[in-house]
C-alpha positions as CSV (number, residue, x, y, z in Angstrom):
1,M,-29.5,-32.1,45.8
2,L,-29.4,-35.0,43.4
3,V,-26.3,-36.5,41.8
4,R,-27.2,-38.2,38.5
5,P,-25.6,-39.4,35.3
6,F,-24.9,-36.9,32.5
7,R,-27.7,-36.6,29.9
8,P,-27.4,-35.3,26.3
9,G,-28.0,-31.6,26.5
10,D,-26.1,-31.1,29.8
11,E,-22.9,-30.2,27.9
12,D,-23.5,-26.4,27.6
13,A,-24.5,-26.1,31.3
14,C,-21.4,-28.1,32.3
15,A,-19.2,-25.9,30.1
16,G,-20.7,-22.8,31.8
17,V,-20.0,-24.2,35.3
18,F,-16.4,-25.1,34.2
19,N,-15.8,-21.5,32.8
20,R,-17.1,-19.8,35.9
21,A,-15.4,-22.1,38.4
22,W,-12.1,-21.9,36.5
23,A,-12.2,-18.1,36.2
24,G,-13.0,-17.9,39.9
25,A,-10.2,-20.1,41.0
26,L,-7.6,-19.2,38.4
27,P,-8.3,-15.7,37.1
28,D,-4.7,-15.3,35.9
29,V,-4.9,-18.5,33.8
30,P,-7.4,-17.8,31.0
31,R,-9.3,-20.9,29.8
32,Q,-12.8,-21.3,28.2
33,M,-14.8,-24.3,27.1
34,D,-18.0,-24.6,25.2
35,G,-20.4,-27.5,24.9
36,R,-18.5,-29.2,22.1
37,A,-15.2,-28.8,23.9
38,F,-16.8,-30.3,27.0
39,L,-17.9,-33.4,25.1
40,N,-14.4,-33.7,23.6
41,Q,-12.7,-33.3,27.0
42,T,-14.9,-36.0,28.6
43,R,-15.1,-38.5,25.7
44,G,-14.8,-42.0,27.1
45,E,-15.5,-40.7,30.6
46,E,-18.6,-41.1,32.8
47,V,-19.9,-37.7,33.9
48,L,-21.9,-37.1,37.1
49,I,-24.1,-34.1,37.5
50,A,-25.1,-32.5,40.8
51,E,-28.4,-30.6,40.5
52,A,-31.1,-29.0,42.6
53,D,-34.4,-27.7,41.5
54,G,-33.4,-28.4,37.8
55,R,-30.3,-26.3,38.1
56,L,-26.9,-27.8,37.4
57,L,-24.6,-27.1,40.4
58,G,-21.5,-29.0,39.4
59,F,-20.1,-32.1,37.6
60,A,-17.4,-34.7,37.9
61,A,-15.9,-36.8,35.1
62,V,-14.4,-40.2,35.8
63,Y,-12.2,-42.2,33.4
64,R,-13.0,-45.6,34.9
65,P,-10.2,-47.7,33.1
66,D,-7.6,-45.7,35.1
67,A,-9.8,-44.8,38.1
68,F,-9.0,-41.2,37.3
69,I,-11.2,-38.3,38.3
70,H,-10.5,-36.0,35.3
71,H,-12.8,-33.1,36.2
72,L,-14.6,-31.8,39.3
73,F,-16.1,-28.3,39.1
74,V,-18.8,-26.6,41.2
75,E,-20.7,-23.5,40.4
76,P,-19.0,-20.8,42.4
77,A,-22.2,-19.7,44.2
78,F,-22.6,-23.3,45.4
79,Q,-19.1,-24.0,46.6
80,R,-18.7,-24.9,50.3
81,R,-22.2,-26.2,50.4
82,G,-21.5,-29.9,50.1
83,V,-21.8,-30.1,46.3
84,G,-18.1,-30.9,45.7
85,G,-18.0,-33.4,48.5
86,A,-21.1,-35.3,47.2
87,L,-19.6,-35.3,43.7
88,L,-16.2,-36.5,45.0
89,D,-17.8,-39.3,47.0
90,C,-19.9,-40.4,44.0
91,A,-16.9,-40.2,41.6
92,L,-14.8,-42.3,44.0
93,A,-17.5,-44.9,44.2
94,L,-17.9,-44.9,40.4
95,A,-14.1,-45.5,40.2
96,G,-14.4,-48.6,42.4
97,G,-13.4,-47.1,45.7
98,S,-9.8,-46.1,44.7
99,A,-8.9,-43.2,42.4
100,T,-6.5,-40.5,41.6
101,L,-7.0,-36.9,40.4
102,K,-4.8,-33.9,39.5
103,C,-5.1,-30.5,41.0
104,L,-3.2,-27.3,40.0
105,R,-1.0,-26.1,42.9
106,R,-2.2,-22.5,42.5
107,N,-5.8,-23.6,42.9
108,E,-5.5,-23.2,46.7
109,G,-9.2,-23.7,47.4
110,A,-9.4,-27.0,45.6
111,W,-6.0,-28.2,47.0
112,A,-7.3,-27.6,50.6
113,F,-10.7,-29.2,49.7
114,Y,-9.0,-32.5,48.6
115,A,-6.7,-32.5,51.6
116,R,-9.6,-32.0,54.0
117,A,-11.4,-34.8,52.3
118,G,-8.5,-37.1,53.1
119,W,-6.8,-37.3,49.7
120,W,-3.0,-37.2,49.7
121,E,-0.4,-36.1,47.2
122,V,1.5,-38.9,45.5
123,E,3.1,-37.2,42.5
124,Q,4.1,-33.8,41.2
125,G,4.4,-32.4,37.7
126,A,3.7,-29.5,35.4
127,D,1.7,-29.0,32.2
128,E,0.5,-26.0,30.1
129,W,-1.6,-24.8,33.1
130,G,1.2,-24.9,35.7
131,L,2.4,-27.1,38.5
132,W,0.1,-29.8,39.7
133,G,-0.1,-32.5,42.2
134,R,-1.7,-35.9,41.8
135,F,-3.8,-36.9,44.7
136,A,-4.9,-40.5,45.6
137,M,-7.7,-41.9,47.7
138,R,-8.8,-45.4,48.7
139,T,-12.2,-45.9,50.4
140,G,-11.6,-46.1,54.1
141,A,-8.1,-44.6,53.8
142,A,-9.0,-41.4,55.5
143,E,-9.9,-43.2,58.8
144,G,-6.5,-45.0,59.0
């Protein structure tokens, strides 16, 4: 597996991963994205792509000015195979070693993933998609 920067033309594949991952995690909260919406959602962000054998396995989008990981989605068939962890590590490094992200409470799989990775909840809120928690991480924080 390789984690690389986004290239023009990746947007449709990223939107497809987003749609499948969202539907798998949150089937009761309909949401769809196409390539154009993906580009709009990630405008001003740096997008990282995880791929293997030319197939896009997942992506993460980082808004560096706020050290905020805006998106992290993995193709459902490749979840629990290290793709999300690799993207999360690379996104944290891209953010400068300290970052936050938001996760919907009802997305139990993602919530557990971030907790296992050593991220901790620092804020709670709600938006159009439901209740969320903001997680934070600082490089080296998981050890201490």
